Gaussian input, Z-matrix of N, CA and C with variables (Angstrom, degrees):
# hf/3-21g

backbone

0 1
 N
 C     1     B1
 C     2     B2     1     A1
 N     3     B3     2     A2     1     D1
 C     4     B4     3     A3     2     D2
 C     5     B5     4     A4     3     D3
 N     6     B6     5     A5     4     D4
 C     7     B7     6     A6     5     D5
 C     8     B8     7     A7     6     D6
 N     9     B9     8     A8     7     D7
 C    10    B10     9     A9     8     D8
 C    11    B11    10    A10     9     D9
 N    12    B12    11    A11    10    D10
 C    13    B13    12    A12    11    D11
 C    14    B14    13    A13    12    D12
 N    15    B15    14    A14    13    D13
 C    16    B16    15    A15    14    D14
 C    17    B17    16    A16    15    D15
 N    18    B18    17    A17    16    D16
 C    19    B19    18    A18    17    D17
 C    20    B20    19    A19    18    D18
 N    21    B21    20    A20    19    D19
 C    22    B22    21    A21    20    D20
 C    23    B23    22    A22    21    D21
 N    24    B24    23    A23    22    D22
 C    25    B25    24    A24    23    D23
 C    26    B26    25    A25    24    D24
 N    27    B27    26    A26    25    D25
 C    28    B28    27    A27    26    D26
 C    29    B29    28    A28    27    D27
 N    30    B30    29    A29    28    D28
 C    31    B31    30    A30    29    D29
 C    32    B32    31    A31    30    D30
 N    33    B33    32    A32    31    D31
 C    34    B34    33    A33    32    D32
 C    35    B35    34    A34    33    D33
 N    36    B36    35    A35    34    D34
 C    37    B37    36    A36    35    D35
 C    38    B38    37    A37    36    D36
 N    39    B39    38    A38    37    D37
 C    40    B40    39    A39    38    D38
 C    41    B41    40    A40    39    D39
 N    42    B42    41    A41    40    D40
 C    43    B43    42    A42    41    D41
 C    44    B44    43    A43    42    D42
 N    45    B45    44    A44    43    D43
 C    46    B46    45    A45    44    D44
 C    47    B47    46    A46    45    D45
 N    48    B48    47    A47    46    D46
 C    49    B49    48    A48    47    D47
 C    50    B50    49    A49    48    D48
 N    51    B51    50    A50    49    D49
 C    52    B52    51    A51    50    D50
 C    53    B53    52    A52    51    D51
 N    54    B54    53    A53    52    D52
 C    55    B55    54    A54    53    D53
 C    56    B56    55    A55    54    D54
 N    57    B57    56    A56    55    D55
 C    58    B58    57    A57    56    D56
 C    59    B59    58    A58    57    D57
 N    60    B60    59    A59    58    D58
 C    61    B61    60    A60    59    D59
 C    62    B62    61    A61    60    D60
 N    63    B63    62    A62    61    D61
 C    64    B64    63    A63    62    D62
 C    65    B65    64    A64    63    D63
 N    66    B66    65    A65    64    D64
 C    67    B67    66    A66    65    D65
 C    68    B68    67    A67    66    D66
 N    69    B69    68    A68    67    D67
 C    70    B70    69    A69    68    D68
 C    71    B71    70    A70    69    D69
 N    72    B72    71    A71    70    D70
 C    73    B73    72    A72    71    D71
 C    74    B74    73    A73    72    D72
 N    75    B75    74    A74    73    D73
 C    76    B76    75    A75    74    D74
 C    77    B77    76    A76    75    D75
 N    78    B78    77    A77    76    D76
 C    79    B79    78    A78    77    D77
 C    80    B80    79    A79    78    D78
 N    81    B81    80    A80    79    D79
 C    82    B82    81    A81    80    D80
 C    83    B83    82    A82    81    D81
 N    84    B84    83    A83    82    D82
 C    85    B85    84    A84    83    D83
 C    86    B86    85    A85    84    D84
 N    87    B87    86    A86    85    D85
 C    88    B88    87    A87    86    D86
 C    89    B89    88    A88    87    D87
 N    90    B90    89    A89    88    D88
 C    91    B91    90    A90    89    D89
 C    92    B92    91    A91    90    D90
 N    93    B93    92    A92    91    D91
 C    94    B94    93    A93    92    D92
 C    95    B95    94    A94    93    D93
 N    96    B96    95    A95    94    D94
 C    97    B97    96    A96    95    D95
 C    98    B98    97    A97    96    D96
 N    99    B99    98    A98    97    D97
 C   100   B100    99    A99    98    D98
 C   101   B101   100   A100    99    D99
 N   102   B102   101   A101   100   D100
 C   103   B103   102   A102   101   D101
 C   104   B104   103   A103   102   D102
 N   105   B105   104   A104   103   D103
 C   106   B106   105   A105   104   D104
 C   107   B107   106   A106   105   D105
 N   108   B108   107   A107   106   D106
 C   109   B109   108   A108   107   D107
 C   110   B110   109   A109   108   D108
 N   111   B111   110   A110   109   D109
 C   112   B112   111   A111   110   D110
 C   113   B113   112   A112   111   D111
 N   114   B114   113   A113   112   D112
 C   115   B115   114   A114   113   D113
 C   116   B116   115   A115   114   D114
 N   117   B117   116   A116   115   D115
 C   118   B118   117   A117   116   D116
 C   119   B119   118   A118   117   D117
 N   120   B120   119   A119   118   D118
 C   121   B121   120   A120   119   D119
 C   122   B122   121   A121   120   D120
 N   123   B123   122   A122   121   D121
 C   124   B124   123   A123   122   D122
 C   125   B125   124   A124   123   D123
 N   126   B126   125   A125   124   D124
 C   127   B127   126   A126   125   D125
 C   128   B128   127   A127   126   D126
 N   129   B129   128   A128   127   D127
 C   130   B130   129   A129   128   D128
 C   131   B131   130   A130   129   D129
 N   132   B132   131   A131   130   D130
 C   133   B133   132   A132   131   D131
 C   134   B134   133   A133   132   D132
 N   135   B135   134   A134   133   D133
 C   136   B136   135   A135   134   D134
 C   137   B137   136   A136   135   D135
 N   138   B138   137   A137   136   D136
 C   139   B139   138   A138   137   D137
 C   140   B140   139   A139   138   D138
 N   141   B141   140   A140   139   D139
 C   142   B142   141   A141   140   D140
 C   143   B143   142   A142   141   D141
 N   144   B144   143   A143   142   D142
 C   145   B145   144   A144   143   D143
 C   146   B146   145   A145   144   D144
 N   147   B147   146   A146   145   D145
 C   148   B148   147   A147   146   D146
 C   149   B149   148   A148   147   D147
 N   150   B150   149   A149   148   D148
 C   151   B151   150   A150   149   D149
 C   152   B152   151   A151   150   D150
 N   153   B153   152   A152   151   D151
 C   154   B154   153   A153   152   D152
 C   155   B155   154   A154   153   D153
 N   156   B156   155   A155   154   D154
 C   157   B157   156   A156   155   D155
 C   158   B158   157   A157   156   D156
 N   159   B159   158   A158   157   D157
 C   160   B160   159   A159   158   D158
 C   161   B161   160   A160   159   D159
 N   162   B162   161   A161   160   D160
 C   163   B163   162   A162   161   D161
 C   164   B164   163   A163   162   D162
 N   165   B165   164   A164   163   D163
 C   166   B166   165   A165   164   D164
 C   167   B167   166   A166   165   D165
 N   168   B168   167   A167   166   D166
 C   169   B169   168   A168   167   D167
 C   170   B170   169   A169   168   D168
 N   171   B171   170   A170   169   D169
 C   172   B172   171   A171   170   D170
 C   173   B173   172   A172   171   D171
 N   174   B174   173   A173   172   D172
 C   175   B175   174   A174   173   D173
 C   176   B176   175   A175   174   D174
 N   177   B177   176   A176   175   D175
 C   178   B178   177   A177   176   D176
 C   179   B179   178   A178   177   D177
 N   180   B180   179   A179   178   D178
 C   181   B181   180   A180   179   D179
 C   182   B182   181   A181   180   D180
 N   183   B183   182   A182   181   D181
 C   184   B184   183   A183   182   D182
 C   185   B185   184   A184   183   D183
 N   186   B186   185   A185   184   D184
 C   187   B187   186   A186   185   D185
 C   188   B188   187   A187   186   D186
 N   189   B189   188   A188   187   D187
 C   190   B190   189   A189   188   D188
 C   191   B191   190   A190   189   D189
 N   192   B192   191   A191   190   D190
 C   193   B193   192   A192   191   D191
 C   194   B194   193   A193   192   D192
 N   195   B195   194   A194   193   D193
 C   196   B196   195   A195   194   D194
 C   197   B197   196   A196   195   D195
 N   198   B198   197   A197   196   D196
 C   199   B199   198   A198   197   D197
 C   200   B200   199   A199   198   D198
 N   201   B201   200   A200   199   D199
 C   202   B202   201   A201   200   D200
 C   203   B203   202   A202   201   D201
 N   204   B204   203   A203   202   D202
 C   205   B205   204   A204   203   D203
 C   206   B206   205   A205   204   D204
 N   207   B207   206   A206   205   D205
 C   208   B208   207   A207   206   D206
 C   209   B209   208   A208   207   D207
 N   210   B210   209   A209   208   D208
 C   211   B211   210   A210   209   D209
 C   212   B212   211   A211   210   D210
 N   213   B213   212   A212   211   D211
 C   214   B214   213   A213   212   D212
 C   215   B215   214   A214   213   D213
 N   216   B216   215   A215   214   D214
 C   217   B217   216   A216   215   D215
 C   218   B218   217   A217   216   D216
 N   219   B219   218   A218   217   D217
 C   220   B220   219   A219   218   D218
 C   221   B221   220   A220   219   D219
 N   222   B222   221   A221   220   D220
 C   223   B223   222   A222   221   D221
 C   224   B224   223   A223   222   D222
 N   225   B225   224   A224   223   D223
 C   226   B226   225   A225   224   D224
 C   227   B227   226   A226   225   D225
 N   228   B228   227   A227   226   D226
 C   229   B229   228   A228   227   D227
 C   230   B230   229   A229   228   D228
 N   231   B231   230   A230   229   D229
 C   232   B232   231   A231   230   D230
 C   233   B233   232   A232   231   D231
 N   234   B234   233   A233   232   D232
 C   235   B235   234   A234   233   D233
 C   236   B236   235   A235   234   D234
 N   237   B237   236   A236   235   D235
 C   238   B238   237   A237   236   D236
 C   239   B239   238   A238   237   D237
 N   240   B240   239   A239   238   D238
 C   241   B241   240   A240   239   D239
 C   242   B242   241   A241   240   D240
 N   243   B243   242   A242   241   D241
 C   244   B244   243   A243   242   D242
 C   245   B245   244   A244   243   D243
 N   246   B246   245   A245   244   D244
 C   247   B247   246   A246   245   D245
 C   248   B248   247   A247   246   D246
 N   249   B249   248   A248   247   D247
 C   250   B250   249   A249   248   D248
 C   251   B251   250   A250   249   D249
 N   252   B252   251   A251   250   D250
 C   253   B253   252   A252   251   D251
 C   254   B254   253   A253   252   D252
 N   255   B255   254   A254   253   D253
 C   256   B256   255   A255   254   D254
 C   257   B257   256   A256   255   D255
 N   258   B258   257   A257   256   D256
 C   259   B259   258   A258   257   D257
 C   260   B260   259   A259   258   D258
 N   261   B261   260   A260   259   D259
 C   262   B262   261   A261   260   D260
 C   263   B263   262   A262   261   D261
 N   264   B264   263   A263   262   D262
 C   265   B265   264   A264   263   D263
 C   266   B266   265   A265   264   D264

   B1=1.4941
   B2=1.5336
   B3=1.4579
   B4=1.3667
   B5=1.4669
   B6=1.2757
   B7=1.4513
   B8=1.4158
   B9=1.3497
   B10=1.4965
   B11=1.4271
   B12=1.3614
   B13=1.5308
   B14=1.5435
   B15=1.3481
   B16=1.5221
   B17=1.4701
   B18=1.2809
   B19=1.5097
   B20=1.6167
   B21=1.3261
   B22=1.5197
   B23=1.6179
   B24=1.3348
   B25=1.6018
   B26=1.5244
   B27=1.3734
   B28=1.4475
   B29=1.4898
   B30=1.3258
   B31=1.4995
   B32=1.5797
   B33=1.2780
   B34=1.5004
   B35=1.4643
   B36=1.3168
   B37=1.3980
   B38=1.4596
   B39=1.4138
   B40=1.3332
   B41=1.4432
   B42=1.3726
   B43=1.4987
   B44=1.4824
   B45=1.2869
   B46=1.5252
   B47=1.4976
   B48=1.3691
   B49=1.4951
   B50=1.5299
   B51=1.3633
   B52=1.3934
   B53=1.4620
   B54=1.3384
   B55=1.5201
   B56=1.6593
   B57=1.3077
   B58=1.5332
   B59=1.6113
   B60=1.3682
   B61=1.4608
   B62=1.6298
   B63=1.2542
   B64=1.4282
   B65=1.5480
   B66=1.3426
   B67=1.4698
   B68=1.6086
   B69=1.3903
   B70=1.4666
   B71=1.4318
   B72=1.2404
   B73=1.3981
   B74=1.4894
   B75=1.3576
   B76=1.4431
   B77=1.4953
   B78=1.3598
   B79=1.4959
   B80=1.5008
   B81=1.2965
   B82=1.4353
   B83=1.4299
   B84=1.3702
   B85=1.5536
   B86=1.5244
   B87=1.3850
   B88=1.4945
   B89=1.4265
   B90=1.3008
   B91=1.3767
   B92=1.5402
   B93=1.3684
   B94=1.4864
   B95=1.5840
   B96=1.3231
   B97=1.4780
   B98=1.5733
   B99=1.3460
   B100=1.4911
   B101=1.5353
   B102=1.2089
   B103=1.5290
   B104=1.5720
   B105=1.3854
   B106=1.4156
   B107=1.5570
   B108=1.2737
   B109=1.4776
   B110=1.5742
   B111=1.2982
   B112=1.5160
   B113=1.6199
   B114=1.3509
   B115=1.4889
   B116=1.5000
   B117=1.3832
   B118=1.3727
   B119=1.6211
   B120=1.3034
   B121=1.5183
   B122=1.4907
   B123=1.5223
   B124=1.3502
   B125=1.5315
   B126=1.3299
   B127=1.4596
   B128=1.5084
   B129=1.3126
   B130=1.4175
   B131=1.5217
   B132=1.4364
   B133=1.4655
   B134=1.5486
   B135=1.2633
   B136=1.6006
   B137=1.4901
   B138=1.3986
   B139=1.5326
   B140=1.5219
   B141=1.2411
   B142=1.4791
   B143=1.4828
   B144=1.3076
   B145=1.4460
   B146=1.5164
   B147=1.2346
   B148=1.5258
   B149=1.5883
   B150=1.3896
   B151=1.5327
   B152=1.4790
   B153=1.3060
   B154=1.4793
   B155=1.4982
   B156=1.4247
   B157=1.3982
   B158=1.5069
   B159=1.3660
   B160=1.5239
   B161=1.4649
   B162=1.3616
   B163=1.4517
   B164=1.5338
   B165=1.2364
   B166=1.5950
   B167=1.5411
   B168=1.3304
   B169=1.4784
   B170=1.4613
   B171=1.3545
   B172=1.5990
   B173=1.4363
   B174=1.3928
   B175=1.4488
   B176=1.5133
   B177=1.3643
   B178=1.3361
   B179=1.6734
   B180=1.2526
   B181=1.4966
   B182=1.5143
   B183=1.3030
   B184=1.3469
   B185=1.5324
   B186=1.2561
   B187=1.4715
   B188=1.4980
   B189=1.3702
   B190=1.4154
   B191=1.6345
   B192=1.3323
   B193=1.3135
   B194=1.5704
   B195=1.3721
   B196=1.3691
   B197=1.6917
   B198=1.2983
   B199=1.4890
   B200=1.5777
   B201=1.2688
   B202=1.4293
   B203=1.5045
   B204=1.2794
   B205=1.4028
   B206=1.5782
   B207=1.2914
   B208=1.4610
   B209=1.4953
   B210=1.2644
   B211=1.4715
   B212=1.5895
   B213=1.2197
   B214=1.5416
   B215=1.4730
   B216=1.2851
   B217=1.5697
   B218=1.4900
   B219=1.2539
   B220=1.4080
   B221=1.4801
   B222=1.3214
   B223=1.5030
   B224=1.4665
   B225=1.3632
   B226=1.3371
   B227=1.3995
   B228=1.3203
   B229=1.5214
   B230=1.6295
   B231=1.2145
   B232=1.4644
   B233=1.5180
   B234=1.3498
   B235=1.3902
   B236=1.5749
   B237=1.3445
   B238=1.3362
   B239=1.5198
   B240=1.2851
   B241=1.4405
   B242=1.4899
   B243=1.3047
   B244=1.4045
   B245=1.4754
   B246=1.4254
   B247=1.4166
   B248=1.6669
   B249=1.3942
   B250=1.4895
   B251=1.3795
   B252=1.2344
   B253=1.5466
   B254=1.5261
   B255=1.3409
   B256=1.4664
   B257=1.4837
   B258=1.4383
   B259=1.4060
   B260=1.4663
   B261=1.3844
   B262=1.3908
   B263=1.5353
   B264=1.2361
   B265=1.4821
   B266=1.4961
   A1=112.76
   A2=111.97
   A3=116.26
   A4=112.98
   A5=115.68
   A6=123.03
   A7=113.45
   A8=116.77
   A9=115.48
   A10=113.98
   A11=116.12
   A12=121.76
   A13=105.73
   A14=116.99
   A15=112.98
   A16=113.53
   A17=120.18
   A18=123.06
   A19=108.36
   A20=115.15
   A21=119.77
   A22=109.09
   A23=107.73
   A24=110.64
   A25=106.31
   A26=119.95
   A27=117.40
   A28=111.21
   A29=117.18
   A30=116.51
   A31=113.12
   A32=117.15
   A33=124.81
   A34=110.49
   A35=120.62
   A36=126.60
   A37=112.81
   A38=119.48
   A39=118.86
   A40=116.16
   A41=114.21
   A42=119.20
   A43=111.20
   A44=115.26
   A45=124.85
   A46=111.75
   A47=115.20
   A48=120.21
   A49=110.85
   A50=116.83
   A51=119.15
   A52=117.28
   A53=116.59
   A54=117.71
   A55=105.98
   A56=117.02
   A57=112.07
   A58=109.17
   A59=110.56
   A60=114.48
   A61=109.13
   A62=119.50
   A63=122.97
   A64=108.63
   A65=118.39
   A66=125.05
   A67=105.61
   A68=117.94
   A69=117.32
   A70=110.84
   A71=121.16
   A72=122.37
   A73=117.23
   A74=110.25
   A75=122.61
   A76=109.86
   A77=117.52
   A78=120.50
   A79=109.83
   A80=118.82
   A81=120.06
   A82=118.84
   A83=111.14
   A84=113.69
   A85=110.24
   A86=117.99
   A87=116.43
   A88=111.85
   A89=121.29
   A90=123.67
   A91=115.60
   A92=113.65
   A93=119.33
   A94=110.37
   A95=112.13
   A96=115.56
   A97=106.30
   A98=116.81
   A99=120.90
   A100=114.30
   A101=112.18
   A102=122.70
   A103=105.42
   A104=117.23
   A105=118.73
   A106=112.42
   A107=113.59
   A108=120.76
   A109=110.32
   A110=115.31
   A111=124.56
   A112=109.73
   A113=112.67
   A114=114.43
   A115=114.48
   A116=113.45
   A117=115.92
   A118=111.37
   A119=114.73
   A120=116.86
   A121=116.21
   A122=112.29
   A123=119.89
   A124=111.79
   A125=115.79
   A126=121.78
   A127=106.93
   A128=120.27
   A129=124.86
   A130=112.27
   A131=110.73
   A132=115.01
   A133=117.68
   A134=110.63
   A135=119.90
   A136=108.48
   A137=112.46
   A138=117.03
   A139=108.70
   A140=117.87
   A141=117.88
   A142=112.69
   A143=119.38
   A144=120.93
   A145=111.51
   A146=114.97
   A147=124.87
   A148=105.69
   A149=112.94
   A150=115.56
   A151=106.64
   A152=120.77
   A153=122.39
   A154=112.01
   A155=111.74
   A156=123.85
   A157=113.25
   A158=115.32
   A159=125.43
   A160=116.21
   A161=115.82
   A162=122.86
   A163=112.96
   A164=116.53
   A165=121.05
   A166=113.26
   A167=115.11
   A168=120.02
   A169=110.38
   A170=114.43
   A171=122.20
   A172=111.54
   A173=123.38
   A174=126.26
   A175=103.85
   A176=122.66
   A177=127.70
   A178=112.88
   A179=111.20
   A180=120.24
   A181=104.10
   A182=124.56
   A183=128.74
   A184=108.76
   A185=120.28
   A186=120.08
   A187=107.91
   A188=116.97
   A189=121.62
   A190=114.37
   A191=113.95
   A192=126.97
   A193=108.77
   A194=114.45
   A195=118.14
   A196=116.71
   A197=111.21
   A198=118.90
   A199=110.84
   A200=118.68
   A201=121.35
   A202=106.13
   A203=115.66
   A204=123.11
   A205=109.53
   A206=115.60
   A207=116.78
   A208=116.22
   A209=120.92
   A210=123.21
   A211=107.74
   A212=119.74
   A213=119.37
   A214=104.94
   A215=120.17
   A216=119.77
   A217=109.55
   A218=117.21
   A219=117.69
   A220=115.22
   A221=116.58
   A222=118.79
   A223=112.03
   A224=122.37
   A225=124.89
   A226=112.53
   A227=122.19
   A228=123.32
   A229=111.73
   A230=116.00
   A231=122.74
   A232=112.89
   A233=116.48
   A234=119.75
   A235=113.51
   A236=116.52
   A237=119.30
   A238=118.88
   A239=110.62
   A240=111.37
   A241=120.09
   A242=117.50
   A243=120.40
   A244=117.11
   A245=113.49
   A246=119.32
   A247=109.47
   A248=112.86
   A249=115.94
   A250=106.01
   A251=131.86
   A252=134.66
   A253=100.34
   A254=118.96
   A255=115.17
   A256=116.20
   A257=115.57
   A258=120.83
   A259=111.44
   A260=118.04
   A261=120.54
   A262=114.01
   A263=118.82
   A264=122.62
   A265=114.99
   D1=41.40
   D2=175.22
   D3=-77.91
   D4=115.19
   D5=171.58
   D6=-121.98
   D7=170.61
   D8=178.49
   D9=-58.16
   D10=-29.76
   D11=179.06
   D12=-64.91
   D13=-52.76
   D14=-177.12
   D15=-70.15
   D16=-29.81
   D17=174.62
   D18=-60.84
   D19=-36.66
   D20=178.71
   D21=-67.98
   D22=-42.82
   D23=-178.85
   D24=-63.94
   D25=-39.71
   D26=-175.92
   D27=-74.25
   D28=-31.84
   D29=175.34
   D30=-70.21
   D31=-33.01
   D32=167.93
   D33=-57.19
   D34=-50.30
   D35=-179.29
   D36=-63.27
   D37=-37.48
   D38=173.70
   D39=-64.36
   D40=-35.03
   D41=176.89
   D42=-64.97
   D43=-43.48
   D44=176.76
   D45=-56.71
   D46=-47.23
   D47=179.52
   D48=-63.61
   D49=-40.04
   D50=174.76
   D51=-65.49
   D52=-35.27
   D53=176.72
   D54=-70.75
   D55=-33.87
   D56=-176.62
   D57=-71.93
   D58=-33.83
   D59=175.88
   D60=-65.35
   D61=-39.68
   D62=179.99
   D63=-64.46
   D64=-40.80
   D65=-179.19
   D66=-59.70
   D67=-40.78
   D68=179.67
   D69=-72.13
   D70=-31.24
   D71=178.65
   D72=-68.83
   D73=-30.20
   D74=170.27
   D75=-63.36
   D76=-46.68
   D77=175.19
   D78=-57.58
   D79=-44.34
   D80=177.69
   D81=-59.88
   D82=-37.02
   D83=177.84
   D84=-68.57
   D85=-26.42
   D86=176.35
   D87=-84.67
   D88=0.62
   D89=170.79
   D90=100.77
   D91=4.03
   D92=-179.37
   D93=-91.25
   D94=88.68
   D95=-168.14
   D96=-77.71
   D97=-24.09
   D98=169.32
   D99=-53.07
   D100=-58.23
   D101=-174.35
   D102=-64.56
   D103=-37.44
   D104=177.18
   D105=-60.32
   D106=-41.80
   D107=-177.88
   D108=-71.61
   D109=-42.72
   D110=171.75
   D111=-48.93
   D112=-46.60
   D113=-179.03
   D114=-75.06
   D115=-36.82
   D116=176.77
   D117=-59.40
   D118=-39.67
   D119=178.28
   D120=-68.48
   D121=-30.30
   D122=177.71
   D123=-72.35
   D124=-37.58
   D125=178.30
   D126=-63.06
   D127=-44.71
   D128=176.68
   D129=-50.38
   D130=-54.78
   D131=178.04
   D132=-60.43
   D133=-35.30
   D134=178.66
   D135=-65.81
   D136=-38.91
   D137=-179.08
   D138=-69.12
   D139=-35.05
   D140=178.04
   D141=-68.49
   D142=-34.90
   D143=171.55
   D144=-67.50
   D145=-33.04
   D146=178.68
   D147=-62.41
   D148=-55.16
   D149=-174.10
   D150=-61.51
   D151=-44.23
   D152=-174.02
   D153=-58.62
   D154=-40.07
   D155=178.55
   D156=-62.87
   D157=-51.68
   D158=170.59
   D159=-51.10
   D160=-42.21
   D161=175.78
   D162=-73.74
   D163=-6.19
   D164=-178.76
   D165=81.48
   D166=8.23
   D167=-177.90
   D168=-83.96
   D169=62.31
   D170=-170.05
   D171=-60.51
   D172=-33.73
   D173=-170.87
   D174=-69.86
   D175=-48.66
   D176=-177.13
   D177=-71.48
   D178=-30.86
   D179=176.39
   D180=-67.23
   D181=-47.81
   D182=178.38
   D183=-60.72
   D184=-50.36
   D185=-178.45
   D186=-57.09
   D187=-56.42
   D188=177.16
   D189=-42.55
   D190=-48.83
   D191=-170.92
   D192=-64.50
   D193=-46.62
   D194=177.72
   D195=-65.35
   D196=-19.12
   D197=178.56
   D198=-85.48
   D199=-5.71
   D200=-179.33
   D201=-73.15
   D202=158.71
   D203=169.10
   D204=-65.79
   D205=150.68
   D206=-175.79
   D207=-58.19
   D208=-41.90
   D209=-179.64
   D210=-71.68
   D211=-23.76
   D212=173.07
   D213=-79.18
   D214=-52.81
   D215=-177.68
   D216=-50.47
   D217=-31.99
   D218=-177.40
   D219=-71.47
   D220=-5.83
   D221=170.84
   D222=-80.87
   D223=-14.34
   D224=173.60
   D225=-70.66
   D226=113.30
   D227=179.46
   D228=-43.10
   D229=139.21
   D230=-178.06
   D231=-53.34
   D232=-42.34
   D233=-178.79
   D234=-68.08
   D235=-37.28
   D236=168.88
   D237=-66.67
   D238=-42.45
   D239=170.49
   D240=-58.74
   D241=-42.58
   D242=170.67
   D243=-60.28
   D244=-43.66
   D245=177.80
   D246=-53.55
   D247=-54.03
   D248=-176.63
   D249=-61.98
   D250=-35.47
   D251=-168.18
   D252=-72.71
   D253=-35.65
   D254=-177.90
   D255=-87.11
   D256=-44.06
   D257=-175.00
   D258=-66.28
   D259=-37.23
   D260=-170.54
   D261=-75.69
   D262=-7.04
   D263=176.00
   D264=-73.23

């Protein structure tokens, strides 16, 4: 079900993940290794949701997304969040 619309959602998600990673790197530059590690783990989790989405495994992407901490789940663009919530049913 790859359409121009889903490709845009995936592109937006990749940008959000990159921003979250950058945020973690900023914490690392400030010397906060714990926050750096937390962000690295979050990025890994977000990338897993991304991979499942790219593979069209929307049901597992949705499950994985819902299991993220709220602040991490908030990195998923609203449009993609709603898409996964609807399509995975």
